[in-house]
Structures are given as C-alpha cells and as structure tokens.
C-alpha positions in Angstrom: 14.3 -1.8 -14.6 13.2 -4.1 -11.9 9.5 -5.0 -11.1 9.9 -3.2 -7.9 11.3 -0.1 -9.4 8.7 -0.1 -12.0 6.0 -0.5 -9.1 7.4 2.3 -7.1 7.0 4.6 -10.1 3.4 3.7 -10.5 2.8 4.0 -6.9 4.2 7.5 -6.6 2.3 8.7 -9.7 -1.0 7.4 -8.3 -0.1 8.6 -4.8 0.8 12.3 -6.0 -2.4 12.3 -7.8 -4.6 12.4 -4.6 -6.1 15.7 -3.5 -6.0 15.0 0.3 -2.9 14.3 2.2 -1.7 12.4 5.1 1.7 12.7 7.0 2.4 9.6 8.7 5.1 9.2 11.4 6.8 5.9 11.6 9.3 4.8 14.4 7.6 6.4 17.3 8.0 3.8 20.4 7.3 0.4 19.3 9.3 -2.4 18.0 10.6 -2.2 14.4 8.0 -4.6 12.9 5.1 -3.1 14.8 6.0 0.2 13.4 6.7 -1.1 9.8 3.4 -3.2 9.6 1.4 -0.2 10.8 3.1 2.0 8.2 2.2 -0.7 5.5 -1.5 -0.7 6.6 -1.6 3.0 6.8 -0.4 3.0 3.1 -3.0 0.6 2.0 -5.8 2.6 3.8 -4.6 5.8 2.0 -4.5 4.1 -1.3 -8.0 2.7 -0.7 -9.3 6.3 0.4 -7.4 8.2 -2.3 -5.1 10.1 0.3 -1.5 11.0 -0.4 0.7 9.1 1.9 3.7 11.2 3.1 6.3 9.8 5.4 7.9 11.7 8.4 10.7 9.4 10.1 13.5 12.0 10.9 13.6 10.9 14.6 12.6 7.2 14.1 13.8 5.0 16.9 15.4 2.7 14.3 17.7 5.5 13.0 20.4 7.8 14.0 18.8 11.1 12.6 18.8 9.7 9.0 15.1 8.5 9.3 13.8 5.9 6.8 17.0 6.3 4.7 19.3 5.1 7.6 18.9 1.4 6.2 16.3 1.6 3.4 15.9 3.4 -0.1 13.1 6.2 -0.3 9.9 5.2 -1.7 7.5 8.4 -1.3 7.7 12.1 -0.6 8.9 12.8 3.0 8.8 15.7 5.3 11.3 17.0 7.9 9.4 19.8 10.0 10.1 19.5 13.7 6.3 19.9 14.1 5.9 16.3 13.5 8.1 15.2 16.4 5.7 17.0 19.0 2.3 16.8 17.4 2.1 13.8 15.0 1.8 10.6 16.8 -0.4 7.6 17.2 -3.1 7.8 19.7 -6.0 5.3 20.3 -8.0 6.5 23.3 -9.0 10.1 22.9 -8.9 13.2 20.6 -5.3 14.7 21.1 -5.3 18.2 22.8 -9.0 18.2 23.4 -8.3 19.6 26.9 -5.9 22.2 25.4 -7.6 24.4 23.0 -4.6 26.5 22.2 -2.6 23.4 21.2 -5.6 21.9 19.2 -6.0 25.3 17.4 -2.2 25.4 16.6 -2.2 22.0 15.0 -5.5 22.9 12.9 -3.7 26.1 11.9 -0.5 24.2 10.8 -2.4 21.5 8.9 -4.3 24.0 7.0 -1.2 26.3 6.1 0.7 23.2 5.1 -2.3 21.6 3.1 -2.1 18.5 5.4 -5.6 16.8 5.9 -4.7 14.0 8.2 -1.8 13.2 10.8 -1.0 9.7 12.1 -3.6 9.9 14.8 -6.3 10.9 12.3 -6.2 7.7 10.4 -4.6 5.2 12.8 -7.7 3.8 14.6 -9.6 3.5 11.3 -7.4 0.6 10.2 -5.8 -0.7 13.6 -8.9 -0.8 15.9 -11.6 -1.8 13.5 -12.2 -5.1 11.4 -11.2 -2.9 8.4 -8.2 -5.0 7.2 -10.0 -8.2 8.0 -13.4 -7.9 6.0 -12.4 -5.6 3.2 -11.4 -6.6 -0.3 -9.0 -4.0 -1.9 -8.8 -3.0 -5.6 -6.4 -0.4 -6.6 -6.6 -0.9 -10.6 -3.5 1.4 -11.6 -1.3 -0.6 -9.3 -2.9 -4.0 -10.2 -3.6 -4.6 -6.5 -6.5 -6.9 -5.8 -7.5 -9.1 -2.9 -7.6 -9.1 0.8 -5.2 -7.0 2.8 -2.4 -9.6 3.1 -2.3 -9.9 -0.7 -2.9 -6.2 -1.4 0.1 -5.3 0.9 2.5 -7.6 -0.7 3.7 -5.2 -3.3 3.9 -2.3 -0.9 6.2 -4.5 1.2 8.4 -5.3 -1.6 8.6 -1.5 -2.5 9.6 -0.4 1.1 11.8 -3.4 2.0 14.8 -2.3 -0.2 18.1 -1.7 1.5 20.4 1.2 0.8 23.8 -0.3 -0.7 25.6 -0.1 2.6 23.0 -2.1 4.6 22.4 -4.7 1.9 26.4 -5.3 2.0 26.3 -5.5 5.8 23.4 -7.9 5.8 24.9 -10.4 3.3 28.1 -10.4 5.4 26.1 -11.7 8.2 24.3 -14.2 6.3 27.5 -15.4 4.6 29.2 -16.0 8.2 26.6 -18.6 8.9 27.5 -20.8 5.9 23.9 -22.0 5.5 23.0 -25.1 3.3 20.9 -24.4 0.1 18.0 -26.3 1.7 16.8 -25.4 5.2 13.6 -24.8 7.5 13.4 -21.8 9.6 11.6 -21.0 12.8 11.1 -18.0 15.0 10.8 -18.4 18.8 10.3 -15.0 20.6 11.3 -14.4 24.2 11.5 -11.3 26.4 8.6 -9.0 26.4 6.7 -11.4 24.1 7.0 -14.2 26.8 5.4 -11.7 29.3 2.6 -11.0 27.0 2.1 -14.8 26.6 1.9 -15.5 30.3 -0.6 -12.7 30.6 -2.8 -14.2 27.9 -2.2 -17.9 29.1 -0.9 -19.2 25.7 2.7 -19.6 26.2 4.3 -21.9 23.6 7.0 -24.3 24.5 9.6 -25.4 21.9 7.9 -29.1 21.9 5.1 -27.3 20.2 7.3 -26.3 17.4 9.1 -29.4 17.0 5.8 -31.3 16.6 4.4 -29.0 14.0 7.7 -29.0 12.1 8.0 -32.8 12.2 4.3 -33.1 11.1 5.0 -30.9 8.1 8.5 -32.1 7.1 9.6 -35.5 8.6 13.1 -35.4 7.1 14.3 -32.0 8.2 17.9 -31.9 8.8 18.9 -28.3 8.7 17.1 -25.6 10.5 17.6 -21.8 11.2 16.2 -20.3 14.4 15.5 -16.7 14.8 15.3 -16.2 18.5 16.2 -13.6 21.0 17.1 -16.3 23.8 20.1 -18.7 23.4 18.2 -21.0 25.9 16.1 -22.0 23.1 19.0 -23.1 21.0 20.4 -24.9 23.7 16.8 -26.8 24.4 16.5 -27.5 20.7 19.9 -29.3 20.4 19.2 -31.5 23.3 15.7 -32.5 22.1 16.9 -32.9 18.3 20.6 -33.6 18.4 20.5 -35.0 14.7 19.4 -31.6 13.5 22.0 -29.1 12.2 21.1 -25.7 13.9 21.8 -22.4 12.6 21.2 -19.1 14.4 22.5 -15.5 14.7 21.5 -15.5 18.4 24.6 -15.2 20.7 25.1 -17.0 23.9 24.6 -14.1 26.1 21.2 -13.1 24.9 18.3 -14.1 27.0 15.4 -12.2 25.6 14.5 -8.9 23.6 12.8 -6.2 25.7 11.8 -2.9 23.6 12.2 -0.5 26.3 15.8 -1.6 27.0 16.6 -1.6 23.4 15.6 2.1 23.1 18.0 3.1 25.8 21.1 1.3 24.1 23.8 3.6 22.3 23.2 3.8 18.6 26.1 1.5 17.7 24.5 -1.2 19.8 21.1 -0.8 18.5 22.5 -0.6 14.7 24.2 -3.8 15.4 20.9 -5.5 16.4 18.7 -3.9 13.9 21.3 -5.3 11.2 21.0 -8.6 12.6 17.2 -8.4 12.8 17.2 -7.7 9.1 19.5 -10.5 8.4 17.3 -12.9 10.2 14.3 -11.8 8.1 16.2 -12.1 4.9 17.4 -15.7 5.8 13.8 -16.7 6.8 12.5 -15.4 3.4 15.0 -17.5 1.5 14.0 -20.6 3.6 12.0 -23.6 2.2 9.4 -23.2 4.9 9.0 -21.0 8.0 7.4 -21.8 11.2 6.5 -19.0 13.5 3.9 -17.5 16.1 1.1 -15.2 14.9 1.5 -13.1 18.2 4.7 -11.7 16.9 4.9 -8.7 14.4 7.9 -10.3 12.5 5.6 -13.1 11.6 2.8 -10.8 10.4 5.5 -8.8 8.2 6.8 -12.2 6.8 3.2 -13.0 6.0 2.9 -10.1 3.9 6.2 -10.7 2.1 6.3 -14.4 1.6 4.4 -16.9 -0.3 1.7 -18.3 1.9 2.7 -21.7 0.9 5.9 -21.4 2.7 4.3 -19.9 5.9 3.2 -22.1 8.9 1.7 -20.7 11.9 2.3 -22.7 15.1 -0.4 -20.9 17.2 -3.7 -19.3 16.6 -4.0 -15.6 17.3 -7.5 -14.1 17.8 -6.1 -10.7 17.1 -4.7 -11.8 13.7 -5.7 -9.2 11.1 -6.5 -11.6 8.4 
C-alpha cells in the first residue's frame, strides 16, 4: 500500500465522521488549475471546520461527462444530481437568489432534504476573499497535517493528483517523446489571457527576466524544459541562449492560451490540450529546479506539490496566498 493510498483511506475515514456536509462543485468556468487550487483550499477549509467535503463534477469543463474520473482516480464521496449544475456555483458578490425568493426557498428545501449544510458559494468567500489561508496555521492531527496552508495542502494534492491508468499511460507517452535528459531545469512562461492581465496590472515579464534569474541560480545550465503556450517564447530563448538545449511540448502554431476559446473547442481537442497540460506539470515536478511566475495558477499548484527548495519565483505577486 502506497503512502498516498493510506492517506486517502485516513482522509475519507475522518471526512465521513463530520456531521455537517458541503457539496463543492469543480470545473465551472475557470482554467483547470484555478479550479483545482480552489478545490484543494476548500478541502482544507472543510477539514479545518470539521465539515464533510463531497464533490460534484459531472459537468466539469475539463471532462466529457465523466467528471473527475475523466482523468483522475476518485478520492472522496461524489454526488450526481442535476440540481448542482443549476444551483451550486461560485459567487463572490452577493447572496444567490436574494431577489428571487421562490428559487431561494427551493434551494433551502433541497439542502435540508438531502442533508446538505453548505454549497460551493456558502464556503467560497470564506477562504478565497479573506486572509484565511495566509494567516492561519492548520493542525489536523488524524492526518498528521500541520503548518501553513502551503504545507498543509501538500498531502491533499498528492491524494487528488492520481491519474487513472489510461491517463497515466497517455501522459508517459507524451513525456517519452521528448527524450529529456536526466538533469534539467524547468520554466513556465505564460501568454494569452495571462499577458492581458499583466498589461492591466503593469507587471509584464520579459523573457530576459527569466534568463537572468535562472543564470543567477544555476550558471551551468545546459538543458531546459519550457512550459509555455506561445512558441514565440521558444524562438526568443533559442536566439538569446543558443548554447542551451531547449525542450518543450509547445507547438510552432501555438500563440497563447485563452480560456474562453478553450471552452469552445471540441472535446477531442480539449482532451489533447489537457493531456499535454498534465504532461507539462509532471515534467516540471521531475525537474531539478523550477522557475515560474506567481501570477499563474500552475505555479501555485506546483508550489503545493513540489519541495519548496526546487521552486523559484521570478516575480512577486501581492495576491500570493502564502
């Protein structure tokens, strides 16, 4: 029995012992790692408040009607009622249905009848729009969880980040196609809608910033894996550092990721992109050191998954939760 399997059993035993219940919906509208990071933090919040965490993911935007198990192994109880597609969502501005008393009453009755104490919107603001994650120390003794949110979340990440056999096989094939060396540095340069965000906040990072940071930490770098959604970054890097061996899964016709465009693609195309995304993350997790931007959700996820000594931020993010 692996450590993660043992932890999963302990987690479910503790999770099912709680009297109150939250049904959390994942895969609503945001990018994959935005959704997953929020799910991880919701799980931590529920553990901290002794609330049973239950998952709804049947219509997740990263699946084809299989929900969480499209790519991953199950890790907790799940529900499948269509109610959650219409009424269980994230909300950050106001109480849902407060202008529609009939719908509000229906939700209240449904929750009572099914023994649900909280939906996604009931807990989301409690950890997302507050200093909750940043200031708290977490101590969940039955799971041997202790520390700040980044440390406390690590075992939860290991538990949920378990691919089903088909997905694991597909990802390994993608990784093997690169013929990566045993030692390499990894970096993540985001384009697309993230570039727009950076322009809006006035903190656009040039590739020179990454190069300077990498060479400051590792002067003898030879092999580098680049996770990017814009092949122009690969071309720039090869011009500026022709002596580096550059590896990437980014294709020459890729020029930025835009989440709204991704959600409009056919399932076959979305599945291909998601598998490549997962392969990128696995490659980075196996690297000697990773350089990334804290303004991107993949970096936050990797910060929860990887040893902190292998992580290096190339920027400073005032919204960084830790």
